[in-house]
DRENMAR-694309 format. One record per residue (C-alpha): x, y, z; residue number from 1. Coordinates in Angstrom, 2 decimals. Layout:
(atom (X; Y; Z); NUM) ...
END
This chain:
(atom (-61.14; 171.55; 25.77); 1) (atom (-60.60; 168.56; 28.02); 2) (atom (-62.24; 166.27; 25.44); 3) (atom (-60.11; 167.67; 22.62); 4) (atom (-56.95; 167.17; 24.67); 5) (atom (-57.90; 163.55; 25.32); 6) (atom (-58.62; 162.89; 21.64); 7) (atom (-55.25; 164.42; 20.73); 8) (atom (-53.47; 162.02; 23.08); 9) (atom (-55.34; 159.02; 21.65); 10) (atom (-54.41; 160.04; 18.10); 11) (atom (-50.73; 159.70; 19.03); 12) (atom (-51.28; 156.29; 20.64); 13) (atom (-49.07; 154.49; 18.17); 14) (atom (-46.12; 156.43; 19.53); 15) (atom (-47.10; 157.53; 23.03); 16) (atom (-48.24; 155.59; 26.06); 17) (atom (-49.26; 158.82; 27.80); 18) (atom (-49.08; 162.48; 26.90); 19) (atom (-46.09; 163.17; 29.12); 20) (atom (-43.91; 160.34; 27.87); 21) (atom (-41.98; 159.29; 24.78); 22) (atom (-42.61; 155.65; 23.91); 23) (atom (-41.49; 154.76; 20.41); 24) (atom (-42.01; 151.29; 19.01); 25) (atom (-38.95; 149.08; 19.50); 26) (atom (-36.97; 148.43; 16.32); 27) (atom (-37.55; 145.08; 14.70); 28) (atom (-34.64; 142.71; 15.18); 29) (atom (-33.90; 141.06; 11.87); 30) (atom (-31.93; 137.83; 12.12); 31) (atom (-28.95; 137.59; 9.81); 32) (atom (-27.32; 134.18; 9.92); 33) (atom (-23.90; 135.47; 9.01); 34) (atom (-21.50; 132.77; 10.17); 35) (atom (-18.64; 133.72; 12.43); 36) (atom (-15.14; 132.55; 11.43); 37) (atom (-14.28; 129.02; 12.49); 38) (atom (-12.52; 128.82; 15.83); 39) (atom (-8.82; 128.10; 15.37); 40) (atom (-7.47; 124.99; 17.00); 41) (atom (-5.82; 125.88; 20.31); 42) (atom (-2.62; 124.21; 21.45); 43) (atom (-2.02; 123.82; 25.16); 44) (atom (1.22; 122.53; 26.60); 45) (atom (0.91; 121.12; 30.11); 46) (atom (4.09; 119.99; 31.86); 47) (atom (3.35; 116.84; 33.89); 48) (atom (5.42; 115.35; 36.67); 49) (atom (4.70; 112.03; 38.33); 50) (atom (6.47; 110.56; 41.33); 51) (atom (7.51; 107.03; 40.39); 52) (atom (8.40; 105.81; 43.89); 53) (atom (5.32; 103.52; 44.16); 54) (atom (6.19; 101.92; 40.82); 55) (atom (9.84; 101.49; 41.81); 56) (atom (8.77; 99.76; 44.99); 57) (atom (6.72; 97.26; 42.97); 58) (atom (9.70; 96.60; 40.70); 59) (atom (11.94; 96.08; 43.71); 60) (atom (9.52; 93.48; 45.08); 61) (atom (9.32; 91.65; 41.76); 62) (atom (13.07; 91.12; 41.31); 63) (atom (14.51; 88.10; 43.21); 64) (atom (16.53; 88.98; 46.29); 65) (atom (18.80; 85.91; 46.29); 66) (atom (20.75; 84.33; 43.44); 67) (atom (22.52; 80.96; 43.62); 68) (atom (24.66; 79.09; 41.12); 69) (atom (27.89; 77.27; 40.51); 70) (atom (29.84; 74.75; 38.46); 71) (atom (30.59; 71.17; 39.50); 72) (atom (33.23; 69.06; 37.73); 73) (atom (35.59; 66.27; 38.66); 74) (atom (38.98; 67.61; 37.59); 75) (atom (39.86; 71.18; 38.47); 76) (atom (37.88; 73.75; 40.44); 77) (atom (34.25; 73.26; 41.39); 78) (atom (32.34; 76.06; 43.08); 79) (atom (29.00; 77.31; 44.18); 80) (atom (27.96; 80.78; 45.25); 81) (atom (25.19; 82.80; 46.81); 82) (atom (24.50; 86.48; 46.11); 83) (atom (22.06; 88.43; 48.30); 84) (atom (21.04; 91.80; 46.92); 85) (atom (19.97; 94.81; 48.90); 86) (atom (17.03; 97.01; 47.82); 87) (atom (17.47; 98.44; 44.35); 88) (atom (18.17; 102.16; 44.25); 89) (atom (16.45; 103.93; 41.38); 90) (atom (17.61; 107.20; 39.92); 91) (atom (16.29; 108.95; 36.83); 92) (atom (18.92; 110.66; 34.71); 93) (atom (17.89; 112.36; 31.49); 94) (atom (16.10; 109.95; 29.18); 95) (atom (16.79; 106.82; 31.21); 96) (atom (16.57; 105.31; 34.69); 97) (atom (19.56; 103.82; 36.46); 98) (atom (19.08; 100.84; 38.76); 99) (atom (21.90; 100.41; 41.28); 100) (atom (22.02; 97.37; 43.46); 101) (atom (24.65; 96.52; 46.06); 102) (atom (24.87; 93.14; 47.71); 103) (atom (27.01; 90.51; 49.39); 104) (atom (28.21; 87.12; 48.27); 105) (atom (29.98; 84.01; 49.44); 106) (atom (31.64; 81.34; 47.36); 107) (atom (32.66; 77.76; 48.23); 108) (atom (35.28; 76.00; 46.15); 109) (atom (37.01; 72.63; 45.95); 110) (atom (39.87; 71.42; 43.79); 111) (atom (40.69; 67.95; 42.42); 112) (atom (44.04; 67.22; 40.79); 113) (atom (43.07; 63.99; 38.96); 114) (atom (39.94; 61.89; 38.39); 115) (atom (39.17; 58.31; 37.40); 116) (atom (36.19; 57.52; 35.17); 117) (atom (36.33; 53.73; 35.52); 118) (atom (33.43; 53.38; 37.90); 119) (atom (31.46; 56.51; 37.06); 120) (atom (30.84; 58.71; 34.06); 121) (atom (30.98; 61.69; 36.41); 122) (atom (34.37; 60.58; 37.64); 123) (atom (35.90; 60.06; 41.04); 124) (atom (38.65; 62.22; 42.44); 125) (atom (41.82; 60.15; 42.88); 126) (atom (43.11; 62.33; 45.70); 127) (atom (41.43; 64.16; 48.57); 128) (atom (39.83; 67.39; 47.37); 129) (atom (41.18; 70.72; 48.54); 130) (atom (38.45; 72.98; 49.96); 131) (atom (38.37; 76.76; 50.29); 132) (atom (35.82; 79.53; 50.64); 133) (atom (35.24; 83.28; 50.76); 134) (atom (32.57; 84.90; 52.87); 135) (atom (31.79; 81.72; 54.78); 136) (atom (32.20; 81.93; 58.55); 137) (atom (33.46; 85.45; 57.92); 138) (atom (31.94; 88.70; 56.59); 139) (atom (30.45; 88.18; 53.14); 140) (atom (32.16; 89.91; 50.22); 141) (atom (30.62; 93.01; 48.61); 142) (atom (29.43; 93.32; 45.02); 143) (atom (27.79; 96.08; 42.95); 144) (atom (25.33; 95.55; 40.09); 145) (atom (23.84; 98.25; 37.84); 146) (atom (21.23; 98.46; 35.07); 147) (atom (20.06; 101.18; 32.73); 148) (atom (16.56; 101.42; 31.25); 149) (atom (15.51; 103.51; 28.28); 150) (atom (11.81; 104.13; 28.84); 151) (atom (9.09; 105.36; 26.52); 152) (atom (5.30; 105.37; 26.47); 153) (atom (2.85; 103.54; 24.22); 154) (atom (-0.23; 105.03; 22.57); 155) (atom (-2.41; 103.48; 25.27); 156) (atom (-0.36; 105.08; 28.07); 157) (atom (1.73; 102.12; 29.21); 158) (atom (5.42; 102.42; 29.84); 159) (atom (7.78; 100.42; 27.67); 160) (atom (11.47; 99.89; 28.35); 161) (atom (14.70; 98.38; 27.16); 162) (atom (16.84; 97.44; 30.14); 163) (atom (20.55; 96.66; 29.91); 164) (atom (22.88; 95.26; 32.55); 165) (atom (25.76; 97.75; 32.67); 166) (atom (27.92; 96.65; 35.58); 167) (atom (28.79; 93.65; 37.75); 168) (atom (31.71; 94.53; 39.97); 169) (atom (33.05; 92.72; 43.02); 170) (atom (34.07; 95.39; 45.53); 171) (atom (35.96; 92.93; 47.73); 172) (atom (38.00; 90.23; 46.03); 173) (atom (38.28; 86.50; 46.59); 174) (atom (41.51; 84.91; 45.30); 175) (atom (42.59; 81.39; 46.22); 176) (atom (46.39; 81.46; 46.36); 177) (atom (46.43; 77.79; 47.41); 178) (atom (45.66; 76.62; 43.87); 179) (atom (46.05; 79.94; 42.09); 180) (atom (42.37; 80.44; 41.33); 181) (atom (40.79; 83.90; 40.94); 182) (atom (37.30; 83.32; 42.27); 183) (atom (36.41; 87.01; 41.86); 184) (atom (36.52; 87.13; 38.05); 185) (atom (34.78; 83.75; 37.78); 186) (atom (32.06; 84.86; 40.15); 187) (atom (31.57; 88.14; 38.29); 188) (atom (30.96; 86.18; 35.09); 189) (atom (28.53; 83.84; 36.83); 190) (atom (26.62; 86.65; 38.52); 191) (atom (26.51; 88.55; 35.23); 192) (atom (24.80; 85.53; 33.64); 193) (atom (22.28; 85.33; 36.45); 194) (atom (21.64; 89.07; 36.61); 195) (atom (21.33; 89.30; 32.81); 196) (atom (18.03; 87.48; 33.05); 197) (atom (16.80; 90.18; 35.43); 198) (atom (16.69; 92.59; 32.47); 199) (atom (13.50; 90.92; 31.31); 200) (atom (12.08; 90.97; 34.84); 201) (atom (12.62; 94.73; 35.05); 202) (atom (11.16; 95.33; 31.57); 203) (atom (8.16; 93.19; 32.43); 204) (atom (7.56; 95.13; 35.62); 205) (atom (7.96; 98.51; 33.93); 206) (atom (5.60; 97.49; 31.12); 207) (atom (2.97; 96.75; 33.75); 208) (atom (2.99; 100.41; 34.76); 209) (atom (-0.18; 101.92; 33.35); 210) (atom (-0.36; 105.71; 33.35); 211) (atom (-3.85; 105.70; 31.87); 212) (atom (-5.70; 106.09; 35.20); 213) (atom (-3.65; 109.20; 36.01); 214) (atom (-4.07; 110.55; 32.49); 215) (atom (-7.82; 109.87; 32.57); 216) (atom (-8.11; 111.68; 35.88); 217) (atom (-6.27; 114.64; 34.39); 218) (atom (-8.28; 114.54; 31.16); 219) (atom (-11.59; 114.39; 33.05); 220) (atom (-10.51; 117.16; 35.41); 221) (atom (-9.61; 119.39; 32.47); 222) (atom (-13.04; 118.66; 30.99); 223) (atom (-14.76; 120.12; 34.05); 224) (atom (-15.88; 123.77; 33.77); 225) (atom (-13.50; 126.30; 35.29); 226) (atom (-15.38; 128.90; 37.32); 227) (atom (-14.23; 132.35; 36.21); 228) (atom (-16.24; 134.21; 38.80); 229) (atom (-18.31; 136.92; 37.14); 230) (atom (-16.95; 136.00; 33.73); 231) (atom (-18.72; 132.67; 33.45); 232) (atom (-17.38; 129.15; 33.05); 233) (atom (-14.60; 127.97; 30.77); 234) (atom (-14.85; 124.60; 29.05); 235) (atom (-11.60; 123.30; 27.61); 236) (atom (-13.30; 121.00; 25.04); 237) (atom (-10.12; 119.06; 24.29); 238) (atom (-10.19; 116.73; 21.30); 239) (atom (-6.70; 115.26; 21.02); 240) (atom (-3.73; 114.61; 23.27); 241) (atom (-0.06; 113.90; 22.69); 242) (atom (3.03; 113.54; 24.85); 243) (atom (6.52; 114.90; 24.29); 244) (atom (9.84; 113.34; 25.25); 245) (atom (10.07; 111.73; 28.68); 246) (atom (12.74; 112.97; 31.06); 247) (atom (13.74; 111.59; 34.45); 248) (atom (15.26; 113.22; 37.47); 249) (atom (15.62; 111.31; 40.71); 250) (atom (12.35; 109.53; 41.44); 251) (atom (10.25; 111.76; 39.20); 252) (atom (9.28; 111.52; 35.54); 253) (atom (8.68; 114.71; 33.57); 254) (atom (6.90; 115.00; 30.26); 255) (atom (4.82; 117.53; 28.39); 256) (atom (1.21; 116.86; 27.47); 257) (atom (-0.05; 118.68; 24.40); 258) (atom (-3.79; 119.25; 24.18); 259) (atom (-5.57; 120.24; 21.01); 260) (atom (-8.77; 121.94; 22.06); 261) (atom (-11.54; 124.37; 21.21); 262) (atom (-12.09; 126.17; 24.54); 263) (atom (-15.19; 128.28; 25.08); 264) (atom (-16.62; 130.44; 27.86); 265) (atom (-20.30; 130.30; 28.78); 266) (atom (-22.06; 132.57; 31.25); 267) (atom (-23.65; 129.56; 32.96); 268) (atom (-22.76; 125.90; 33.25); 269) (atom (-23.99; 123.81; 30.35); 270) (atom (-24.66; 120.14; 29.75); 271) (atom (-21.41; 118.94; 28.25); 272) (atom (-20.32; 115.34; 27.73); 273) (atom (-16.53; 115.24; 27.42); 274) (atom (-14.89; 113.02; 24.89); 275) (atom (-13.32; 109.85; 26.28); 276) (atom (-9.55; 109.93; 26.66); 277) (atom (-8.21; 109.24; 23.15); 278) (atom (-5.04; 107.37; 22.33); 279) (atom (-1.92; 109.44; 21.98); 280) (atom (-1.36; 111.25; 18.72); 281) (atom (1.73; 112.92; 17.28); 282) (atom (2.61; 116.25; 18.86); 283) (atom (3.90; 119.66; 17.87); 284) (atom (6.43; 121.34; 20.12); 285) (atom (5.43; 124.66; 21.65); 286) (atom (5.74; 126.53; 24.92); 287) (atom (2.90; 127.20; 27.34); 288) (atom (-0.61; 127.56; 25.93); 289) (atom (-1.77; 129.55; 22.97); 290) (atom (-5.55; 129.62; 23.10); 291) (atom (-8.26; 131.15; 20.94); 292) (atom (-11.37; 131.12; 23.06); 293) (atom (-14.95; 132.05; 22.18); 294) (atom (-17.20; 133.98; 24.57); 295) (atom (-20.93; 134.51; 24.25); 296) (atom (-21.19; 137.83; 26.12); 297) (atom (-24.72; 138.26; 27.41); 298) (atom (-26.22; 141.64; 26.57); 299) (atom (-27.57; 141.98; 30.13); 300) (atom (-24.08; 142.14; 31.60); 301) (atom (-22.96; 144.63; 28.95); 302) (atom (-26.06; 146.70; 29.61); 303) (atom (-25.14; 146.88; 33.30); 304) (atom (-21.70; 148.24; 32.41); 305) (atom (-23.19; 150.92; 30.15); 306) (atom (-25.86; 151.83; 32.71); 307) (atom (-23.25; 152.33; 35.44); 308) (atom (-21.39; 154.77; 33.19); 309) (atom (-24.39; 156.95; 32.30); 310) (atom (-27.02; 156.57; 35.03); 311) (atom (-27.84; 159.88; 36.72); 312) (atom (-26.15; 161.96; 34.04); 313) (atom (-28.07; 165.19; 33.40); 314) (atom (-28.18; 167.02; 30.11); 315) (atom (-29.58; 170.49; 29.42); 316) (atom (-31.19; 170.81; 26.02); 317) (atom (-32.68; 174.19; 25.18); 318) (atom (-33.62; 174.83; 28.81); 319) (atom (-35.12; 171.42; 29.35); 320) (atom (-33.54; 168.73; 31.52); 321) (atom (-32.88; 165.15; 30.49); 322) (atom (-31.80; 162.63; 33.14); 323) (atom (-30.47; 159.34; 31.85); 324) (atom (-31.64; 156.33; 33.87); 325) (atom (-30.58; 153.09; 32.17); 326) (atom (-29.12; 151.69; 28.99); 327) (atom (-30.17; 148.34; 27.67); 328) (atom (-28.68; 146.59; 24.66); 329) (atom (-31.87; 145.50; 22.99); 330) (atom (-30.29; 143.06; 20.53); 331) (atom (-28.52; 142.91; 17.21); 332) (atom (-29.81; 143.16; 13.68); 333) (atom (-27.11; 142.23; 11.25); 334) (atom (-23.94; 144.04; 12.27); 335) (atom (-25.81; 146.77; 14.18); 336) (atom (-26.69; 146.82; 17.86); 337) (atom (-29.90; 148.38; 19.10); 338) (atom (-29.51; 150.39; 22.30); 339) (atom (-32.52; 151.26; 24.45); 340) (atom (-32.18; 154.36; 26.65); 341) (atom (-34.61; 155.17; 29.49); 342) (atom (-34.70; 158.79; 30.59); 343) (atom (-36.64; 161.19; 32.81); 344) (atom (-36.62; 164.91; 33.59); 345) (atom (-38.71; 167.43; 31.69); 346) (atom (-40.08; 164.48; 29.82); 347) (atom (-40.00; 160.77; 30.56); 348) (atom (-39.68; 157.90; 28.15); 349) (atom (-37.51; 155.67; 26.01); 350) (atom (-35.18; 156.24; 23.09); 351) (atom (-33.82; 153.65; 20.68); 352) (atom (-30.52; 154.10; 18.88); 353) (atom (-28.66; 151.84; 16.47); 354) (atom (-24.98; 151.63; 15.71); 355) (atom (-22.24; 149.34; 14.50); 356) (atom (-19.66; 148.30; 17.12); 357) (atom (-16.18; 149.05; 15.78); 358) (atom (-13.37; 147.22; 17.52); 359) (atom (-9.80; 148.52; 17.50); 360) (atom (-7.67; 145.42; 18.13); 361) (atom (-4.48; 147.44; 18.65); 362) (atom (-5.99; 149.68; 21.34); 363) (atom (-8.46; 147.00; 22.58); 364) (atom (-11.19; 149.61; 22.36); 365) (atom (-14.81; 149.44; 21.19); 366) (atom (-16.80; 152.38; 19.86); 367) (atom (-19.99; 153.22; 17.94); 368) (atom (-19.06; 156.01; 15.52); 369) (atom (-22.30; 155.71; 13.50); 370) (atom (-24.64; 155.58; 16.53); 371) (atom (-27.86; 157.49; 15.78); 372) (atom (-31.56; 157.50; 16.60); 373) (atom (-33.51; 154.58; 15.21); 374) (atom (-35.83; 155.64; 12.40); 375) (atom (-39.02; 155.07; 14.48); 376) (atom (-37.60; 157.04; 17.41); 377) (atom (-36.54; 159.83; 15.07); 378) (atom (-40.00; 159.98; 13.53); 379) (atom (-41.68; 160.16; 16.93); 380) (atom (-39.34; 162.87; 18.23); 381) (atom (-39.91; 165.05; 15.17); 382) (atom (-43.66; 164.84; 15.81); 383) (atom (-43.86; 165.09; 19.60); 384) (atom (-40.55; 166.14; 21.19); 385) (atom (-38.41; 167.78; 18.56); 386) (atom (-36.17; 169.38; 21.19); 387) (atom (-34.91; 165.85; 22.15); 388) (atom (-33.72; 165.29; 18.59); 389) (atom (-30.41; 166.83; 19.46); 390) (atom (-26.78; 165.94; 18.76); 391) (atom (-25.98; 166.25; 22.49); 392) (atom (-27.99; 163.10; 23.20); 393) (atom (-26.31; 160.93; 20.55); 394) (atom (-22.86; 162.34; 21.41); 395) (atom (-23.29; 161.50; 25.11); 396) (atom (-24.54; 157.97; 24.47); 397) (atom (-21.87; 157.41; 21.83); 398) (atom (-19.21; 158.46; 24.35); 399) (atom (-20.70; 156.30; 27.11); 400) (atom (-20.90; 153.27; 24.83); 401) (atom (-17.25; 153.61; 23.82); 402) (atom (-15.12; 151.53; 26.15); 403) (atom (-11.48; 150.80; 26.82); 404) (atom (-11.57; 147.03; 27.32); 405) (atom (-8.08; 146.67; 28.81); 406) (atom (-9.19; 147.06; 32.47); 407) (atom (-11.78; 144.30; 32.01); 408) (atom (-9.23; 142.07; 30.29); 409) (atom (-6.70; 142.66; 33.10); 410) (atom (-9.31; 141.72; 35.67); 411) (atom (-10.25; 138.64; 33.65); 412) (atom (-6.57; 137.67; 33.41); 413) (atom (-6.24; 137.74; 37.21); 414) (atom (-9.46; 135.75; 37.67); 415) (atom (-8.44; 133.15; 35.10); 416) (atom (-4.93; 132.82; 36.59); 417) (atom (-6.46; 132.24; 40.02); 418) (atom (-8.82; 129.61; 38.58); 419) (atom (-5.91; 127.68; 37.06); 420) (atom (-4.32; 126.99; 40.45); 421) (atom (-5.43; 124.32; 42.89); 422) (atom (-6.39; 120.66; 43.15); 423) (atom (-8.49; 119.67; 40.15); 424) (atom (-8.89; 116.02; 41.16); 425) (atom (-7.80; 113.81; 44.03); 426) (atom (-4.02; 113.84; 43.97); 427) (atom (-3.90; 116.03; 40.84); 428) (atom (-2.77; 119.64; 41.32); 429) (atom (-2.75; 122.24; 38.58); 430) (atom (-0.71; 125.43; 38.50); 431) (atom (-1.10; 128.10; 35.87); 432) (atom (-0.51; 131.69; 34.92); 433) (atom (-2.14; 133.78; 32.20); 434) (atom (0.43; 136.13; 30.71); 435) (atom (-1.74; 137.86; 28.14); 436) (atom (-5.36; 138.17; 27.07); 437) (atom (-6.37; 140.10; 23.98); 438) (atom (-9.58; 140.29; 22.01); 439) (atom (-9.26; 139.17; 18.41); 440) (atom (-12.59; 140.56; 17.28); 441) (atom (-16.17; 141.26; 18.27); 442) (atom (-19.21; 140.17; 16.31); 443) (atom (-22.81; 141.09; 17.28); 444) (atom (-25.43; 138.34; 17.30); 445) (atom (-29.12; 138.61; 18.03); 446) (atom (-28.99; 137.26; 21.60); 447) (atom (-25.37; 137.92; 22.55); 448) (atom (-22.16; 139.61; 21.58); 449) (atom (-19.73; 137.08; 20.15); 450) (atom (-16.18; 137.74; 21.35); 451) (atom (-13.08; 135.76; 20.43); 452) (atom (-10.14; 136.23; 22.76); 453) (atom (-6.54; 135.13; 22.39); 454) (atom (-4.72; 134.19; 25.57); 455) (atom (-1.21; 132.98; 26.29); 456) (atom (0.27; 131.56; 29.46); 457) (atom (1.55; 128.45; 31.16); 458) (atom (0.07; 125.38; 32.83); 459) (atom (1.51; 122.59; 34.92); 460) (atom (0.15; 119.45; 36.54); 461) (atom (1.62; 117.44; 39.39); 462) (atom (0.46; 113.94; 40.29); 463) 
END
């Protein structure tokens, strides 16, 4: 009898490892190279603000601090002046920057009633000259000068400007009643001529401001993987960049950077060479970010979720006990997933089931309505453990494999929001908030579950 029992076990060797266990052959995974839909281009708006104080200080140093001039003639009034400016005060207002400069001046004058040109082409005054002055040996007179610059940005990230002198106003007047000469208006005209040339100095200094280093630092920082904790690493994979209108307030410039990108999440860091910072391209207005992101969800992590939901569950089938131990997503063949179930109890072994994941985008829910025993498992059960071929088993696994994905998405939203806040490079701080994450669709692949998510939120960068 013992020999017969042994021979009987050997005869079932194709299906059984030992007489007390169920060990069907794993289903063959057939590769179907069905392409997934192309990833839509994602648009990401990032408000940028940069403190311009260091650049203003350089401009202030470049502009002359003292201006001298005058007019010398034989007959009439001759004069010379000196204007000392104080530091320029910069203030951004809307689309332009205002440059206000106060200062002090003195003016020296002399007057000749009549000249003779007999001995000199320049002439000689026939009578003693009359001398007068303002701001000499007394407090200097006050004057106010103002400019306005309309500033833009070139494709290679340099500032460009058009500066205009808007005001030259003497705040304390200088009128010579002795020979009825209004030195104030004359001086204003002279200073205007001198200060007009400063327009080019300001434009030259502004055009030397190169934002490319800051933009490269930001671009490179955004190219670094963002650690999403247990959800893997997000790569922005930006391809193009554009900048919206520039606005100024006080000493700060504000503008919106628009990234065109194909972000993707990987479970581990990958070797990724970011594209060099491209020149600016035209932009499309939008708010926040609107991102379609691809995730390669490893079957191991999904298996852990399923195992935690079913492990230890006991099922009574016709007086025999089945204890479920672990669930492992074995892989995908076409649109179907293969699920491996380890069990113990009255019998010990493995079951294989196949089913098509159906995703409900409105409810953000995944289910396997057609989940059933694989054909090899079914054949083995009918021959050796028919009592296991029961609807209770498939119903339980089908229920366990059905998942409401909203809790996982909410947790991912919090993790991603946290990852978008902090210093991403020296002197570059990012702030962000994810308002919404939804799954667009799920597509099984042989080695992983392809998931495309759609997220919306806001980002900001301060330099």
